Phi, psi and omega in degrees: 000316178295321179297320180296319179295320179295319179296320179297319178297319180296316180296318180297319178296318178296320179297313180298321179295317180292322178296318178296319179296321179296320177299319178297319178293321177298319178296318179295318179296319180298321177295319177301314181295326175296316178296318180296317180299318180293317180298318179296319180297314180296317180296316183294323177298318179293323178295324175296318178296322178300315180297318180297313181293321179298317179295317180295316180298318179296318180298316180296318180292322177297317179296318178298316180297319178296320179293320178296323176296320179295317178300315180298318179295317179295320179295321179296315180297318179296319179298319178296320179291322178297317177298320180295319179296319178302315179296317181293323177295324175297317178296317181296322179296318178296319179296318179298321178296318178295320180296317179298319180296317180294318180297322178295317179293323181289328177087326181202168183296156182298328181297316180292321179297318179297319180298314179295321181296319179296320178297315179300315181296320178296318179295315181298325185272334188243344185252147171264129182214163177300152183301318182298317180292320179297319180297316182294320179295322179295315179299321179294323179294317178298317180297318178296323179298318179294317179296327178298317178301319179293318181296319178298318177298319178298320178297318179297317178296321179298316178299319178298320180295316179298319179299319180295317180292324176296319178295319178298319179298317178298317180293322177298321176297319178296319178297317178298319178296318177297317180298319178296317179295321179298314180298315180296314181293320179296320178296317179295321178297320178295320178297318177297321180296312181296321178295319179294325178298316178297317181298315181289331175294317176295321179300315179299319181292316180294319178296322178297316178298318178298317179296322179297316178297321180295319178297317178298323179297317178296322178298317179298320177297321177294323181287326183281338184301309179297328178295315179293322177297319179294321178298314180299315181295316182293324176300318179296318179296317179298320178297317179296317179296320178298317178296318180295319179297319179294318179298317180296317179298316179297321179297315179296317180298320180293320179295318178299317179299317180298318180295317180298318180297319181295314180297321180295317179298319179296319180296319179295317181297319179295320181295317179296322180294319177298320181294322180294323184269000177080015178283159180281134179243157180278167178299320179297320178296317180299315180297320181296321180293314181299314182293336180280354179089008180279169177238155181282141178290155179287142179273133178279000000 
């Protein structure tokens, strides 16, 4: 009986020690989970920032690419206009050559030729002159008429040349406007590019920080695993110790019950023997006999 009690005390002490150890492990696990929760929160915040920066960087690059496409389109259009101007300048040069040749053949401007021609016609129509002089004046008038046709043609060519140069000037203005737009768009594209470079540099740094937190998180998970395994194992041990303690307690209780029953039977037997022999019995002895269902012997 004493051995059983000692064993129960030992088991209870072992149970208490294991429970205390389990509490310590729970406290340690709780600290791990606190660290894990903070690491996850920090990592998740950085991942949100990664998404924001990635979206911003992509937007900047898309805008830059569109601007570069616009620059390429503007350059192509400007190149086409430059080629067109080269062709038009060639045409204008040819027209200018034709105009110089006609002006040379005409000898003088059409206005002067018309003025001289009108004077000749007035003389021919209103003045009396010798036949020889009239013939010479008539020949001069015919010559002036021919030169007038050439001068008029020179004027037309000159107008065509001026029209061509005006068109060239308009195209040159358009080219200048395109060049200005190209410079502005290219500058804006470069600014977008530089901004995207900064954004992606920050993105790499934030992603690196996020990866570091994730690695630390994995380390914490590795560190908490043996603690959780120990908790699981200790829970199983505590359950086994609890079962053993209960079995031991039941064994002790049963043994005590058996001892009490035996002592009670002995007490009842002694009380009955005293009654038979006429000895005086105590109230407890009397009560034990009655409760056992026995009857008192007849007195002689």
